[in-house]
C-alpha positions as a Markdown table, in Angstrom:
| # | Residue | x | y | z |
|---|---|---|---|---|
| 1 | Met | 28.2 | 8.7 | -13.7 |
| 2 | Pro | 24.9 | 6.8 | -13.3 |
| 3 | Asp | 23.6 | 5.0 | -16.3 |
| 4 | Glu | 20.8 | 7.2 | -17.6 |
| 5 | Arg | 18.9 | 4.1 | -18.8 |
| 6 | His | 18.4 | 2.9 | -15.3 |
| 7 | Lys | 17.4 | 6.2 | -13.7 |
| 8 | Pro | 13.7 | 6.6 | -12.8 |
| 9 | Lys | 11.6 | 8.7 | -15.1 |
| 10 | Leu | 10.3 | 11.6 | -13.1 |
| 11 | Thr | 7.0 | 13.3 | -13.8 |
| 12 | Ala | 6.1 | 16.6 | -12.0 |
| 13 | His | 4.3 | 19.8 | -12.6 |
| 14 | Ala | 5.9 | 22.1 | -15.2 |
| 15 | Asp | 6.1 | 25.1 | -12.8 |
| 16 | Pro | 9.5 | 25.2 | -11.2 |
| 17 | Ala | 7.9 | 26.7 | -8.1 |
| 18 | Ala | 5.5 | 23.7 | -7.7 |
| 19 | Pro | 5.8 | 21.9 | -4.4 |
| 20 | Ser | 6.7 | 18.6 | -6.2 |
| 21 | Arg | 9.6 | 20.4 | -8.0 |
| 22 | Arg | 10.9 | 21.9 | -4.8 |
| 23 | Leu | 10.7 | 18.5 | -3.0 |
| 24 | Leu | 12.6 | 16.9 | -5.8 |
| 25 | Lys | 15.7 | 18.9 | -4.9 |
| 26 | Lys | 15.7 | 17.1 | -1.5 |
| 27 | Leu | 15.4 | 13.6 | -3.0 |
| 28 | Pro | 18.9 | 12.7 | -4.4 |
| 29 | Ser | 17.9 | 9.0 | -4.4 |
| 30 | Leu | 15.5 | 9.6 | -7.3 |
| 31 | Ser | 18.5 | 10.8 | -9.3 |
| 32 | Glu | 20.3 | 7.5 | -8.7 |
| 33 | Ala | 20.1 | 4.6 | -11.1 |
| 34 | Phe | 18.3 | 1.4 | -10.1 |
| 35 | Lys | 19.9 | -1.7 | -11.5 |
| 36 | Pro | 18.2 | -5.0 | -10.4 |
| 37 | Thr | 20.2 | -7.7 | -8.8 |
| 38 | Trp | 21.9 | -9.7 | -11.5 |
| 39 | Phe | 20.1 | -12.9 | -10.7 |
| 40 | Leu | 16.7 | -11.1 | -10.5 |
| 41 | Pro | 16.7 | -9.2 | -13.9 |
| 42 | Thr | 12.9 | -9.4 | -14.6 |
| 43 | Gly | 9.8 | -8.1 | -12.9 |
| 44 | His | 8.5 | -11.7 | -12.4 |
| 45 | Leu | 11.7 | -12.7 | -10.6 |
| 46 | Gln | 11.7 | -9.5 | -8.4 |
| 47 | Thr | 8.1 | -10.2 | -7.5 |
| 48 | Ile | 8.6 | -13.8 | -6.7 |
| 49 | Met | 11.6 | -12.9 | -4.5 |
| 50 | Thr | 9.3 | -10.6 | -2.4 |
| 51 | His | 6.8 | -13.4 | -2.0 |
| 52 | Ser | 9.6 | -15.8 | -1.0 |
| 53 | Leu | 10.9 | -13.4 | 1.7 |
| 54 | Asn | 7.4 | -13.1 | 3.0 |
| 55 | Ile | 6.9 | -16.8 | 3.6 |
| 56 | Ala | 9.0 | -16.8 | 6.7 |
| 57 | Pro | 9.9 | -13.1 | 7.3 |
| 58 | Arg | 12.6 | -12.2 | 9.8 |
| 59 | Arg | 11.1 | -10.1 | 12.6 |
| 60 | Val | 13.3 | -6.9 | 12.8 |
| 61 | Val | 10.6 | -4.7 | 14.4 |
| 62 | His | 8.4 | -5.6 | 17.4 |
| 63 | Tyr | 5.0 | -4.1 | 17.9 |
| 64 | His | 2.4 | -3.6 | 20.6 |
| 65 | Arg | -1.2 | -3.7 | 19.4 |
| 66 | Gln | -4.1 | -1.4 | 19.8 |
| 67 | Leu | -7.6 | -2.4 | 18.7 |
| 68 | Leu | -9.8 | 0.4 | 17.4 |
| 69 | Gln | -13.5 | 0.0 | 17.2 |
| 70 | Leu | -15.0 | 2.0 | 14.3 |
| 71 | Ser | -18.3 | 3.9 | 14.1 |
| 72 | Asp | -20.1 | 1.0 | 12.3 |
| 73 | Gly | -19.0 | -1.6 | 14.9 |
| 74 | Gly | -16.1 | -2.9 | 12.8 |
| 75 | Thr | -12.6 | -3.3 | 14.2 |
| 76 | Val | -9.1 | -2.5 | 12.9 |
| 77 | Ser | -5.8 | -3.0 | 14.7 |
| 78 | Leu | -3.0 | -0.5 | 15.0 |
| 79 | Asp | 0.4 | -2.0 | 15.6 |
| 80 | Trp | 2.8 | 0.5 | 17.2 |
| 81 | Ala | 6.5 | -0.2 | 16.5 |
| 82 | Ser | 8.6 | -0.5 | 19.6 |
| 83 | His | 11.9 | 1.4 | 19.5 |
| 84 | Thr | 13.4 | 2.8 | 22.8 |
| 85 | Ser | 15.8 | 5.1 | 20.9 |
| 86 | His | 13.0 | 7.3 | 19.8 |
| 87 | Glu | 10.6 | 7.3 | 22.8 |
| 88 | His | 10.3 | 11.1 | 22.5 |
| 89 | Ala | 9.9 | 11.3 | 18.7 |
| 90 | Lys | 6.9 | 13.3 | 17.6 |
| 91 | Asp | 6.6 | 12.7 | 13.8 |
| 92 | Leu | 4.6 | 9.6 | 12.8 |
| 93 | Ala | 4.8 | 7.4 | 9.8 |
| 94 | Ala | 1.5 | 5.5 | 9.3 |
| 95 | Ile | 1.8 | 2.4 | 7.2 |
| 96 | Leu | -1.4 | 1.0 | 5.6 |
| 97 | Ala | -0.9 | -2.8 | 5.6 |
| 98 | Glu | -4.5 | -3.3 | 4.3 |
| 99 | Asp | -4.7 | -7.0 | 3.2 |
| 100 | Thr | -1.3 | -8.0 | 4.5 |
| 101 | Thr | 0.5 | -8.1 | 7.9 |
| 102 | Pro | 3.1 | -5.9 | 9.7 |
| 103 | Thr | 5.6 | -8.8 | 9.6 |
| 104 | Ile | 5.7 | -8.7 | 5.8 |
| 105 | Ser | 9.3 | -8.1 | 4.7 |
| 106 | Tyr | 8.8 | -4.8 | 3.0 |
| 107 | Ile | 6.7 | -3.4 | 5.8 |
| 108 | Gln | 9.3 | -4.6 | 8.4 |
| 109 | Leu | 12.1 | -2.8 | 6.4 |
| 110 | Thr | 10.1 | 0.4 | 5.9 |
| 111 | Ala | 9.2 | 0.5 | 9.6 |
| 112 | Lys | 12.8 | -0.2 | 10.7 |
| 113 | Cys | 14.2 | 2.6 | 8.5 |
| 114 | Cys | 11.6 | 5.1 | 9.5 |
| 115 | Leu | 12.3 | 4.3 | 13.2 |
| 116 | Cys | 16.0 | 4.8 | 12.6 |
| 117 | Ala | 15.3 | 8.1 | 10.9 |
| 118 | Gly | 13.5 | 9.4 | 14.0 |
| 119 | Phe | 9.9 | 8.7 | 13.2 |
| 120 | Arg | 7.4 | 6.9 | 15.3 |
| 121 | Val | 5.7 | 4.1 | 13.3 |
| 122 | Val | 2.2 | 2.6 | 13.4 |
| 123 | Val | 0.9 | -0.1 | 11.0 |
| 124 | Met | -2.9 | -0.1 | 10.3 |
| 125 | Asn | -4.2 | -3.6 | 9.7 |
| 126 | Ala | -7.5 | -3.8 | 7.9 |
| 127 | Arg | -10.5 | -5.7 | 9.2 |
| 128 | Gly | -9.8 | -9.4 | 9.6 |
| 129 | Cys | -6.1 | -9.0 | 8.6 |
| 130 | Ala | -3.1 | -9.9 | 10.8 |
| 131 | Lys | -5.4 | -11.7 | 13.3 |
| 132 | Thr | -7.6 | -8.6 | 13.8 |
| 133 | Pro | -10.9 | -9.8 | 15.2 |
| 134 | Val | -13.9 | -9.5 | 12.8 |
| 135 | Thr | -16.9 | -7.8 | 14.4 |
| 136 | Thr | -19.0 | -7.1 | 11.3 |
| 137 | Ser | -19.5 | -8.7 | 7.9 |
| 138 | Lys | -17.3 | -6.0 | 6.2 |
| 139 | Leu | -13.7 | -6.9 | 5.5 |
| 140 | Val | -11.4 | -5.5 | 2.8 |
| 141 | Cys | -12.9 | -3.5 | -0.2 |
| 142 | Pro | -10.8 | -1.3 | -2.4 |
| 143 | Ala | -13.6 | 1.2 | -2.8 |
| 144 | Phe | -14.0 | 1.6 | 1.0 |
| 145 | Thr | -11.9 | 4.5 | 2.5 |
| 146 | Ala | -14.0 | 5.1 | 5.6 |
| 147 | Asp | -11.8 | 3.1 | 7.8 |
| 148 | Val | -8.7 | 5.0 | 6.7 |
| 149 | Lys | -10.5 | 8.2 | 7.3 |
| 150 | Glu | -11.4 | 7.2 | 10.9 |
| 151 | Val | -7.9 | 5.9 | 11.7 |
| 152 | Val | -6.2 | 9.1 | 10.5 |
| 153 | Ala | -8.6 | 11.2 | 12.4 |
| 154 | His | -8.0 | 9.0 | 15.5 |
| 155 | Leu | -4.2 | 9.5 | 15.1 |
| 156 | Arg | -4.5 | 13.2 | 14.7 |
| 157 | Glu | -6.8 | 13.7 | 17.6 |
| 158 | Asn | -4.9 | 11.5 | 20.1 |
| 159 | Tyr | -1.3 | 11.1 | 19.0 |
| 160 | Val | -0.2 | 13.5 | 16.3 |
| 161 | Pro | -1.7 | 17.0 | 16.9 |
| 162 | Ala | -1.2 | 19.3 | 13.9 |
| 163 | Pro | 1.3 | 20.6 | 12.7 |
| 164 | Thr | 3.3 | 17.5 | 13.8 |
| 165 | Leu | 4.2 | 15.5 | 10.7 |
| 166 | Leu | 1.9 | 12.6 | 9.9 |
| 167 | Val | 2.9 | 10.7 | 6.7 |
| 168 | Gly | 0.8 | 8.0 | 5.2 |
| 169 | Ile | 2.5 | 5.1 | 3.3 |
| 170 | Gly | 0.6 | 2.6 | 1.2 |
| 171 | Tyr | 1.6 | -0.5 | -0.8 |
| 172 | Ser | -0.2 | -2.0 | -3.8 |
| 173 | Leu | -3.9 | -2.0 | -3.1 |
| 174 | Gly | -3.3 | -0.1 | 0.1 |
| 175 | Ala | -1.5 | 2.6 | -2.0 |
| 176 | Asn | -4.7 | 2.9 | -4.2 |
| 177 | Ile | -6.9 | 3.2 | -1.1 |
| 178 | Leu | -4.5 | 5.8 | 0.4 |
| 179 | Leu | -4.5 | 8.0 | -2.7 |
| 180 | Lys | -8.3 | 7.7 | -3.1 |
| 181 | Tyr | -8.7 | 8.8 | 0.5 |
| 182 | Val | -6.3 | 11.7 | 0.1 |
| 183 | Gly | -8.1 | 12.8 | -3.1 |
| 184 | Glu | -11.5 | 12.6 | -1.5 |
| 185 | Met | -10.3 | 14.7 | 1.5 |
| 186 | Gly | -8.7 | 17.4 | -0.8 |
| 187 | Thr | -7.6 | 20.4 | 1.2 |
| 188 | Ala | -9.1 | 19.0 | 4.4 |
| 189 | Cys | -6.8 | 16.0 | 4.4 |
| 190 | Pro | -5.2 | 15.6 | 7.9 |
| 191 | Leu | -2.1 | 13.8 | 6.6 |
| 192 | Ser | 1.0 | 15.9 | 6.0 |
| 193 | Ala | 2.1 | 13.8 | 3.0 |
| 194 | Ala | 1.5 | 10.5 | 1.3 |
| 195 | Ile | 3.7 | 7.9 | -0.3 |
| 196 | Ser | 2.3 | 5.4 | -2.8 |
| 197 | Leu | 4.2 | 2.3 | -3.9 |
| 198 | Ala | 3.2 | -0.2 | -6.7 |
| 199 | Asn | -0.3 | 1.3 | -7.0 |
| 200 | Pro | -2.6 | -0.3 | -9.5 |
| 201 | Tyr | -4.3 | 3.1 | -10.0 |
| 202 | Asp | -7.1 | 1.9 | -12.3 |
| 203 | Leu | -8.5 | -1.4 | -11.0 |
| 204 | Glu | -10.6 | -2.1 | -14.1 |
| 205 | Thr | -7.4 | -2.1 | -16.2 |
| 206 | Thr | -5.5 | -4.1 | -13.6 |
| 207 | Thr | -8.1 | -6.8 | -13.2 |
| 208 | Ala | -8.3 | -7.1 | -17.0 |
| 209 | His | -4.5 | -7.4 | -17.1 |
| 210 | Leu | -4.6 | -10.2 | -14.6 |
| 211 | Ala | -6.6 | -12.3 | -17.0 |
| 212 | Thr | -4.4 | -11.7 | -20.1 |
| 213 | Ser | -2.3 | -14.9 | -19.9 |
| 214 | Trp | -2.1 | -18.3 | -18.2 |
| 215 | Trp | 0.7 | -17.0 | -16.0 |
| 216 | His | -1.3 | -14.0 | -14.8 |
| 217 | Arg | -4.5 | -16.0 | -14.2 |
| 218 | Gln | -2.9 | -19.1 | -12.6 |
| 219 | Ile | -0.2 | -17.4 | -10.6 |
| 220 | Tyr | -0.9 | -13.8 | -9.7 |
| 221 | Asn | -4.7 | -13.7 | -9.9 |
| 222 | Lys | -5.1 | -17.0 | -8.2 |
| 223 | Ala | -2.7 | -16.1 | -5.4 |
| 224 | Leu | -4.4 | -12.7 | -4.7 |
| 225 | Thr | -7.8 | -14.4 | -4.6 |
| 226 | Ser | -6.5 | -17.2 | -2.4 |
| 227 | Gly | -5.3 | -14.6 | 0.1 |
| 228 | Leu | -8.7 | -13.0 | 0.3 |
| 229 | Val | -10.6 | -16.3 | 0.6 |
| 230 | Lys | -8.3 | -17.4 | 3.4 |
| 231 | Leu | -9.2 | -14.2 | 5.3 |
| 232 | Ile | -12.7 | -15.7 | 5.6 |
| 233 | Phe | -12.1 | -19.4 | 5.8 |
| 234 | Lys | -9.2 | -19.3 | 8.3 |
| 235 | Lys | -7.2 | -21.8 | 6.3 |
| 236 | Ala | -9.3 | -24.4 | 8.2 |
| 237 | Arg | -8.6 | -27.1 | 5.7 |
| 238 | Phe | -4.9 | -26.9 | 6.4 |
| 239 | Leu | -4.8 | -25.9 | 10.1 |
| 240 | Ile | -7.6 | -27.8 | 11.6 |
| 241 | His | -5.2 | -29.8 | 13.8 |
| 242 | Ile | -2.8 | -27.0 | 14.6 |
| 243 | Arg | -3.3 | -25.3 | 17.9 |
| 244 | Lys | -2.4 | -21.9 | 16.5 |
| 245 | Ser | -5.5 | -22.0 | 14.2 |
| 246 | Asn | -7.4 | -20.1 | 16.8 |
| 247 | Arg | -5.1 | -17.1 | 16.2 |
| 248 | Leu | -6.5 | -16.6 | 12.7 |
| 249 | Ser | -9.5 | -14.5 | 11.6 |
| 250 | Asn | -13.0 | -15.3 | 12.9 |
| 251 | Ala | -14.6 | -13.9 | 9.7 |
| 252 | His | -16.2 | -17.2 | 8.8 |
| 253 | Asn | -18.1 | -17.4 | 12.1 |
| 254 | Val | -19.4 | -13.8 | 11.5 |
| 255 | Leu | -20.4 | -14.4 | 7.9 |
| 256 | Thr | -22.2 | -17.7 | 8.6 |
| 257 | Ser | -25.2 | -15.8 | 9.8 |
| 258 | Asp | -25.1 | -13.2 | 7.0 |
| 259 | Thr | -27.7 | -14.3 | 4.3 |
| 260 | Arg | -26.2 | -12.0 | 1.7 |
| 261 | Val | -23.1 | -14.2 | 1.3 |
| 262 | Asn | -23.2 | -17.8 | -0.1 |
| 263 | Leu | -20.2 | -19.2 | 1.6 |
| 264 | Lys | -20.1 | -22.4 | -0.5 |
| 265 | Leu | -19.8 | -20.4 | -3.7 |
| 266 | Leu | -17.3 | -18.0 | -2.0 |
| 267 | Ala | -15.1 | -20.9 | -1.0 |
| 268 | Lys | -14.8 | -21.8 | -4.7 |
| 269 | Ala | -13.5 | -18.4 | -5.8 |
| 270 | Arg | -10.4 | -18.8 | -8.0 |
| 271 | Val | -10.1 | -15.3 | -9.4 |
| 272 | Leu | -10.7 | -11.8 | -8.1 |
| 273 | Asn | -13.9 | -11.4 | -10.1 |
| 274 | Asp | -15.3 | -14.5 | -8.3 |
| 275 | Phe | -14.5 | -13.1 | -4.9 |
| 276 | Asp | -16.1 | -9.7 | -5.7 |
| 277 | Val | -19.3 | -11.3 | -7.2 |
| 278 | His | -19.8 | -13.5 | -4.1 |
| 279 | Tyr | -18.6 | -11.2 | -1.4 |
| 280 | Ser | -17.7 | -7.6 | -2.2 |
| 281 | Cys | -20.8 | -6.8 | -4.3 |
| 282 | Pro | -23.4 | -8.1 | -1.8 |
| 283 | Ile | -21.7 | -6.8 | 1.3 |
| 284 | Phe | -20.7 | -3.3 | 0.0 |
| 285 | Gly | -23.8 | -2.8 | -2.2 |
| 286 | Phe | -22.4 | -2.9 | -5.7 |
| 287 | Ala | -24.3 | -4.4 | -8.6 |
| 288 | Thr | -21.2 | -5.8 | -10.4 |
| 289 | Pro | -17.5 | -6.1 | -9.9 |
| 290 | Arg | -17.0 | -3.5 | -12.6 |
| 291 | Asp | -18.9 | -1.0 | -10.5 |
| 292 | Ile | -16.5 | -1.7 | -7.6 |
| 293 | Tyr | -13.4 | -1.2 | -9.8 |
| 294 | Lys | -14.7 | 2.1 | -11.3 |
| 295 | Glu | -15.5 | 3.4 | -7.8 |
| 296 | Ala | -12.3 | 2.2 | -6.2 |
| 297 | Ser | -9.7 | 3.5 | -8.7 |
| 298 | Ser | -7.5 | 6.3 | -7.5 |
| 299 | Ser | -6.9 | 7.3 | -11.1 |
| 300 | Lys | -9.5 | 7.9 | -13.8 |
| 301 | Cys | -10.8 | 4.8 | -15.6 |
| 302 | Met | -8.7 | 4.3 | -18.7 |
| 303 | Gln | -11.4 | 2.8 | -20.9 |
| 304 | Phe | -14.6 | 4.3 | -19.5 |
| 305 | Ile | -13.8 | 7.9 | -18.7 |
| 306 | Ala | -17.2 | 9.3 | -19.3 |
| 307 | Val | -19.2 | 7.4 | -16.6 |
| 308 | His | -18.6 | 7.9 | -12.9 |
| 309 | Cys | -14.8 | 8.0 | -13.2 |
| 310 | Asn | -13.4 | 10.9 | -11.2 |
| 311 | Ser | -9.7 | 11.2 | -10.8 |
| 312 | His | -8.8 | 11.4 | -7.2 |
| 313 | Ile | -5.2 | 12.2 | -8.1 |
| 314 | Ala | -6.4 | 15.5 | -9.5 |
| 315 | Ser | -7.8 | 16.5 | -6.1 |
| 316 | Ile | -4.7 | 15.7 | -4.0 |
| 317 | Ala | -3.7 | 18.7 | -2.0 |
| 318 | Ile | -0.7 | 17.4 | 0.1 |
| 319 | Pro | 2.8 | 16.4 | -1.0 |
| 320 | Thr | 2.6 | 13.0 | -2.6 |
| 321 | Leu | 5.2 | 10.6 | -4.0 |
| 322 | Cys | 4.2 | 7.8 | -6.3 |
| 323 | Leu | 6.6 | 5.1 | -7.3 |
| 324 | Ser | 5.9 | 2.4 | -9.9 |
| 325 | Ala | 7.9 | 0.0 | -12.1 |
| 326 | Leu | 7.3 | -0.6 | -15.8 |
| 327 | Asp | 7.9 | -4.4 | -15.4 |
| 328 | Asp | 5.4 | -4.8 | -12.5 |
| 329 | Pro | 3.6 | -8.0 | -13.5 |
| 330 | Ile | 0.5 | -7.2 | -11.3 |
| 331 | Cys | 0.0 | -3.5 | -11.9 |
| 332 | Pro | 0.2 | -2.8 | -15.6 |
| 333 | His | 2.3 | 0.2 | -16.8 |
| 334 | Thr | -0.7 | 1.2 | -19.0 |
| 335 | Ala | -2.5 | 2.3 | -15.9 |
| 336 | Ile | 0.2 | 4.7 | -14.7 |
| 337 | Pro | -1.4 | 8.2 | -14.7 |
| 338 | Tyr | 1.4 | 10.3 | -16.1 |
| 339 | Ala | -0.8 | 13.2 | -17.3 |
| 340 | Glu | -2.8 | 13.4 | -14.0 |
| 341 | Cys | 0.4 | 13.5 | -11.9 |
| 342 | Ala | 1.9 | 16.1 | -14.2 |
| 343 | Ala | -1.2 | 18.3 | -13.8 |
| 344 | Asn | -1.1 | 18.3 | -10.0 |
| 345 | Pro | 1.6 | 20.5 | -8.5 |
| 346 | Asn | 1.6 | 18.4 | -5.3 |
| 347 | Val | 2.3 | 15.0 | -6.9 |
| 348 | Leu | 5.7 | 13.6 | -7.9 |
| 349 | Leu | 5.7 | 10.4 | -9.9 |
| 350 | Ala | 8.8 | 8.2 | -10.3 |
| 351 | Val | 8.7 | 5.3 | -12.7 |
| 352 | Thr | 11.6 | 2.8 | -12.9 |
| 353 | Lys | 12.3 | 0.4 | -15.8 |
| 354 | His | 12.7 | -2.5 | -13.4 |
| 355 | Gly | 11.6 | -3.5 | -9.9 |
| 356 | Gly | 8.6 | -5.8 | -10.3 |
| 357 | His | 5.8 | -5.6 | -7.7 |
| 358 | Leu | 7.3 | -4.3 | -4.5 |
| 359 | Gly | 10.7 | -5.8 | -5.3 |
| 360 | Tyr | 13.4 | -3.3 | -6.3 |
| 361 | Tyr | 16.2 | -5.6 | -5.2 |
| 362 | Thr | 19.6 | -4.4 | -6.1 |
| 363 | Arg | 23.2 | -5.8 | -5.5 |
| 364 | Ser | 23.9 | -9.3 | -4.4 |
| 365 | Ser | 22.9 | -8.4 | -0.9 |
| 366 | Leu | 19.3 | -7.7 | -2.0 |
| 367 | Asp | 19.3 | -4.1 | -0.9 |
| 368 | Thr | 15.9 | -2.5 | -1.4 |
| 369 | Trp | 16.3 | 0.6 | -3.6 |
| 370 | Tyr | 13.1 | 2.5 | -2.8 |
| 371 | Ile | 13.6 | 2.6 | 1.0 |
| 372 | Lys | 15.9 | 5.6 | 0.8 |
| 373 | Ala | 13.4 | 7.5 | -1.3 |
| 374 | Ile | 10.7 | 6.9 | 1.2 |
| 375 | Val | 12.7 | 8.2 | 4.2 |
| 376 | Gln | 14.1 | 11.1 | 2.2 |
| 377 | Phe | 10.6 | 12.2 | 1.1 |
| 378 | Ala | 9.2 | 11.8 | 4.6 |
| 379 | Lys | 11.9 | 14.0 | 6.0 |
| 380 | Ala | 11.8 | 16.5 | 3.1 |
| 381 | Val | 8.1 | 17.4 | 3.6 |
| 382 | Lys | 8.8 | 18.7 | 7.1 |
| 383 | Pro | 9.2 | 22.5 | 6.7 |
| 384 | Thr | 12.0 | 22.7 | 9.2 |
| 385 | Ser | 14.1 | 19.9 | 7.9 |
| 386 | Pro | 17.4 | 21.0 | 6.3 |
| 387 | Asp | 18.1 | 20.3 | 2.7 |
| 388 | Asp | 21.3 | 18.3 | 3.5 |
| 389 | Ile | 19.9 | 16.1 | 6.3 |
| 390 | Glu | 21.6 | 12.7 | 6.5 |
| 391 | Ile | 19.6 | 9.5 | 6.8 |
| 392 | Val | 21.2 | 7.5 | 9.7 |
| 393 | Leu | 20.4 | 3.8 | 9.8 |
| 394 | Thr | 21.3 | 1.1 | 12.3 |
| 395 | Pro | 23.9 | -1.4 | 11.2 |
| 396 | Lys | 22.7 | -4.3 | 8.9 |
| 397 | Val | 19.8 | -2.3 | 7.5 |
| 398 | Lys | 20.5 | -1.9 | 3.9 |
| 399 | Val | 19.0 | 1.1 | 2.0 |
């Protein structure tokens, strides 16, 4: 019998007939205990392992790229996963990579398992990310959902006509942007379902959390900020003599002529607040970083509920799975919106005791616990899928 202490805490609407309750019956993986790998017992170690695997990820999925020009002149890239076994598959899993790349280990694994479960897979890379050419001054902003809206509309119109299944999957900041978009769209959302992993939910609470200790400031906050700064400065200081440097973002060239941004100050950004002061605020029209965080949060603001803090989770009208870990060192457990999820019959929240930030490694083989839940949920939301459908994976793919 599974150890009850290690089973995820599930939050769903009280009505037994609620969509989230009905879907839960098709998700046996959420009734299984998650025990972290014995040598990765803490959230910090789980998170560090994810980062370590991403330094030199093993390519298990190959992609072909489509560049999509947006209505304001910006450009995002869509990386379509290649898999000859499912050339005629109709259902599509759309992964929002946002400020990362399709070769990151957890995106590779998710794409591989979704392909093997019979889905087509496309990864959306945000402006300037994953070598996507920069054509305007706008890059990543957590409050900005217009790009996701255009991409989903493009997919629906050209590749996934309704009622074919179109499932959105988001990680970390991408999960927050995804849920914000789904809430903004309400009953008009073109997605069939959404999956949110390691969502910060309330960005004001999260940014405050990232300043609570030396470790959070110097390790996590600094690393997140460094990734954003490198989007703009092309890692030029390190790659100036490397031929492949021209494969990186051209954002710096575009921003050089934009008088709203002081590149000298931006290059010195060490924490997220610095980056938002010198880039996000002037480019996206916010007075302060706090205004960005309040606008961007997919959940209501925990400390400032009265002023401009609408809960997008309350407006979600499609089946949605949210997965978080209590020991996530980046996204604090105090921001997890239990009450909001319980009040919405379409939302199912699963919170584990361990897992870190996008870790969830179990057994000595470093299997990833949450992958099975993703695939089960994606299949369960399809009205015609049987309750007892089996997830078939290719050899060597651990779920």
